[in-house]
N, C-alpha and C positions, 0 to 999 in steps of 0.2 A: 252611915257610909254605904250600906247595901242599897238603901233607898236612892242615894245619889247615883250609884253605878247602874241600877235598874233604869233610872230616868235617862241617863246618858245612852244606855243601850237602846232604849225605846226611841230615842231621838235619832240615833244612827239608823235604826231599822226603818223609821219613818222616812228619813231622807233617801235611803236606798230604795224603798218602795215607790216613792215619788219619781225617782230617776228611772226605775224600771217601767213605770206606767207611761212616763213621758216618751221614752225611746220606743216602747212597744206601739205607741200611737202614731209614730212618724210614717208618712207615706210620701213617696216621690212619684210624680207623674212625668213620664218622658214626653217629648214633643210629638211622638207617634201615637199617643193615647189621650183620652179624656177620662175623667172619673165621675162616678155618681155615688154620693154618700147617703146611706140610709141610717136612720136612728130608730132602733126597735122596730124595724120593718117598714118604716115610712121614709120616703125620699125627703131630704132636707136641703142639700146643696150640690152645686156643680163644681167640679175640680178641673181647672185648666192646668197645663204643664207647669211643674215647679214643686215647691215644698208644701206639704199639707199635714195637718195633725187631726187625728180622730180620737174619740174617746174609746179606749179599748173595751171590748165586749159589747158595749152599748151601741157603738156605731160600726158600720161596715162599708168599705169602699169597693165598688165594682169598676174595673178598668176596661175601657172599650177601645179597641184598635180602630183608628180613623185613617190608616193608610190604605192604598189601593190593594185589594185582595183578588185572588182568582179561585174559582171553583170549577171542577170538571163535572159536566152533566152526566158523565159516565156513558159508555157505549150501550146502545139499545137497538133492538130490531123494530123497525117501523114499517107497516104495510103501506105502500104507496098507492096512488089512485089506479095504477095499472096492475094491482095485486102482486107486487113483488116485495120481498122482505129486504129492506135496505138497512144496513148497519150504520147508525148515525151517532156521532159524538160531537160535542161542542164544549166551548169554554166561555165562562161569563166572568167579566172583570167589573168589580164594584167597589164602593167604599162607603163607610158611614160618614154622613155629613157632620162636621166637627162642632156645630153649634149645640147649645144645651138641649133645645127641644128635640132635635133629631137624634141626639145621643140617647135621650130618654126613650124615644120611640123605639130605637133599636133593641132596647132591653125590656121595655114594658109592653110593647105592642105585638111582639112576635117571639115565639120560642125557638131559639137556635136558627137565626136567619140564614146561616150558610147552608144548613140542611134543607131549609124551606126553599131556597133559591134553586138548589139542585132538582128538587122534585117539581117545582114550578116550571123550570126549564125543560125537563123531560116531557111533561104534559103538553107544554106549548109547542115543542118540536113535533110531537105526534099529531097535534091538531093542524099544524101548518103543512108538514110534509105529506100527511094523509090525503090532502087535496091535490097533490101534484104527482105527475108521473115521475119515474126514476130519471128519465132524460131531462125533464124540465127542472127537477130538484137540483141536479148537478150543474145545470146551466144558469140557474137563478139563485146562486148562493148569497149574493149581495141582498137580494130581496128577502130571503129567509132570515139573514142576519138582522135586517132592518125590522122585520115583523117581530122577531124574537126580542130585540132590544125595546121596541115600542111596548110590547105586552108586559115585559118584566118591569119597565119603568113605571107603568100604570099600576100594576098589581103591588109593587113594593113601595109605593109613595108614602104609605102610612107607617112604614118600617124605619124611616129615617135614613134610607139608602139612596145613593146615586149609582145607577147602572151605567158604567163608563162605556163599555162596548161588549159585543158578543162575537165569537169567532167559531164557525163550523170547522171542525178538524177533519172530518171525513163523512162522506156519504157513499158507502160501498155497497154494490149490488151483491146478491147471492153468488156463491162460488161458481155454480154452473152457468149463470148468466154472464159473469165476468169472463169465463173461459170462452163462451160463445162470442162475446164482444171482441175478445182478443183474436179469435179466429177470423172474424169479419174484417177487423182492421188489418190483419196479416194478409188476408186474401186481397183486400183493396190495394195494399202497398205492393203486393206481387203483380197485380194487374197493371198498376201504374208503371211499375218497373218494366214490365213486358212491353207496354205501349211505348215507353221511352226507348227501349232497346230496338224495337221494330222501326221506330221513326229514325233513330240514329243509323240503323243499317240501311234503310231506304235512302237516306240522305247521302251516305257514303257510296251506295251503288250508283246513284244519279251523278254524283261528283266524278266517280271513276269513268262512267259512261261518257260524260262530257269531255273528259280528258282524252279518251280513246278516239272520239270523233274529231 
């Protein structure tokens, strides 16, 4: 009798263990992600969106976001070609390409690609803007964006990424230079206003003189 009970108990325990193992191995991949499955530290298969099952403990799944992402290159002071410290900030939009090879590259060919893109963007901006004057940097934003996009696309090709676009948020001069520029603009506006006023006054005088005659 005891042997029968022990056997039944072991059977229930075995069934319960199988159920636990089964449910603990369930993995769901959303359409926004792809999965890489490793077995004992070695890559074994690719996981598309949907239901997947891995062997608990022995296998591990890494989920990779394949939607468009944005990183801020963070504001930095860059010395322009005319020896002015410009405060520069930019944003980079990118995504991991969703095919197996590129998803693998994003995990195995680079350590933390978001962080790497930020640092690469900052270095590239210093190289580009360092060759320009502050005035030309502000007037050639599209050129800077193009050069930044081109460099990032080339350098990240082996990371499985597609750099979608880059956007310069700001190229601000030092405070004292900005104040001087504001004064120059104000003076030019006042000069234009004075000329317009003088022209209007002269026109009114001539019109009045014409009526008097």
